[in-house]
C-alpha positions, 0 to 999 in steps of 0.5 A: 405074102402078107396083106395089110388089113383094110381100113374100117368104114366110116360110120353112117351115123357120123356122116349123117350127124354132121350133115344134120347138124347144119340142117336140123341141129337138134336131130344132128345132136341126137344122130351124133350121139348115136354115132359116137356110140357106133364108132366105139362099139363097132371100131369104125372111123368117123369119131372126130367127125361125130364130135364135130357134128355134136359141137356144131349141132349144140352151138346151132341149137343154142343159137336158135334158142337165144337169137330171136327169129324175125317171124316170131 
C-alpha cells in the first residue's frame, strides 16, 4: 500500500508578509523578501502569495510616498 506524500506547509513568512503588505507596507516588503527565500530554500508552499505580498507592499509604499497625506 502506497501513501501519497503530504503537501508541504505554507511558509509563515509568506502569510505574514501578505498581511503586513496591507497594514505596514514597508514591513510587508521586507517580510515578503524573507518569505521568497524561505519558500525556495525549504520547498514550502506560498511562493505566489509571497510575490503578491511583495507587489502589494511595493505599490502601497510608492503610494504612501507619492500621495500627500492630509496631516502633513
